[in-house]
N, C-alpha and C positions, 0 to 999 in steps of 0.2 A: 582489566583493560578499561571498562566503563568508568570506574572511579578515577583512574589516571587521566582519562580523556577529559572528564569534567573538570578536574583540578588544573588541567592544561588549558581550559577555556571552552570546551565543548558545551553546548547549551541544551542538548537533546540526546537521548539514547534511542537508537534504532536497532531493535532486537529481532532478528529474523526467526527466532525460536520461541517467541512468546514466553520466555523465561524457562523453557524446558531443557535447554542444553547446559545451563549453568545454574546450579541450585542456589547460588548466592545472588543472582541477578536481581530478582524482584526486591529483596531486602535492601540491596545496594541502591537501587533506583529510589525506593521510599526514603532512604536515609539522605540521599543527595538532593531530593526534592526538585527533580528536573522533569520536563516532559518525556513521555515514554511512548515510542511507537510499538504498538502491539500488532504483530504480523502473523498471518496464517502461513504455515508451511506444512505440507503433508510429508511425514517422514523426517529425514535429515538431509543435509546437502549431498550425502553419498547415495541415498536411496530414493530421493524425491521424484526422480523421473520414472522409476519403476512402480511407484506407489500412487500414481495419478489415476486412481479409480474411485469414482463416486456414484452413488445412486442419484443424488441431487446436489451438484457442486455448490450452488449458492446456499442452500439450506445447511449443508454440512459445514461450510466455512463460517456461516453466521452462528451456528450453534457452538462451534469451537471458540470463536471470538467472544461470544456471550459468556461462556464458561470461564475462559481465561480472564476476562475483564472482571468478573466477580471475585476471583481469587486475588487478582492484582490489586483491586480496590481494597479488599479486606486486609491486604498487607500494608496499606497506607499510601499507595501511589494515587495521586489526585489528578494529575494531568495526563490523560491517556488519549492517544491518537490511534485510530483504527486503520489498518492496512490489510486488505484481503489477500495480499501476497501474490500478485500477478506473476506467473512464471515459476513459482515455487511449488512444484508438485502438481502442475496443472497443464493440460494439453492446450493446443490452440483453441479448440472449441470451448474448453472450460473457461479460458480467459475472456472470450467474447461473451459467453453466457453471464459471467460475473459482471462484466462491464454493462451489459444490457440490464441486469437486475440490480445494479448499484443502489438504487433508491431504498431497497430493503434494509441496508445497513444503517439507515437513519434511525432505526429503532434502538440502536445502541446508545444514542444520545451523546455521541462524541464526534469530533472532527474526523473526516474521512480523507485519508491520504491515497492518492493515485500514483503508484510507482510503476509506470509503463514505459518510461523513456528508454528508447533503443532496445526494447525487449524483442526477443526472437519471434514471438508470435506475430509481430507487425511485419518485419521484413520477410519472414517466410510466407506469410499470407500474400504479400505484394509480389513475391518472387524477385526481390532485389537483394543487393549486397548489403550486409550489415554495415551501418555507418554511412551509407550513401545518402545523397540528397533525397532520393525517393523514400528511404526509410525515415528520414527526418520529417518529410511531409506526412507520412503515415502517423508518426508519433504526435505531430501537431494536430492532425484531424481527430485522433482519439483523445487527446487532451481536452479538446473542445467538447467532445461527446461526454467525457467524464465529468467535466464541470457542469454541463447541462443536466447530468443525472445525480448531482449532489456532492461531488468531490469538492473539498474545500482547500486541499493542499496538493501540490504537484511536486513529486521528486523528479528532478530533471538533470539532464546533462547539458542541454542546449538552452541556456538561460534567456538569451535574447529572444528566441522564437517562442519560448514558453511565456515570457512576459508579454509579448504581443498578443498571444492567445488569450491571456487573462484580461488584458485591456479590452479586447474585442468582446469577450464574454461579459465583462462588467458593464460595458456600454449597452449591450443587448439586454441584459437583466434590468438595467436602470430604465430602459425604454418601456419595459413591461409594467413599471410601477406607476 
């Protein structure tokens, strides 16, 4: 699927499994020479909610990503983007912990993607309906927090609102220089 998507015009491969669900994925990405989103997920899509148990969520996610990054680079993939996998095998508390501790992922020396748009941990925390205006406001607030903590890419559903957040963050960051 990844190969066909790139041949059809896709410019990036976003793999929720870090190459673990398809044994050909990493070799295919290296061959295609496209950016690769390396994401953490505990378990698989069928088991991830029951496997959301960690001693230290940020440390365990970081170590997983560090190990997979080494394997993926050794396979020849050069352009890697790091995604801690918000919502994929993580509780509400885990997601907020990772967001607060986002700066530690800078040690991987790769761009950091924040994929929190419309995630259930936001609307459940706010006690609002998924997709509602209040849920969008929560996403926007946490996008700003993520940018301030080192995220360099946002995966979004609401482009206009995310673009406004990025503009405001950029202006704020420029004022600090």
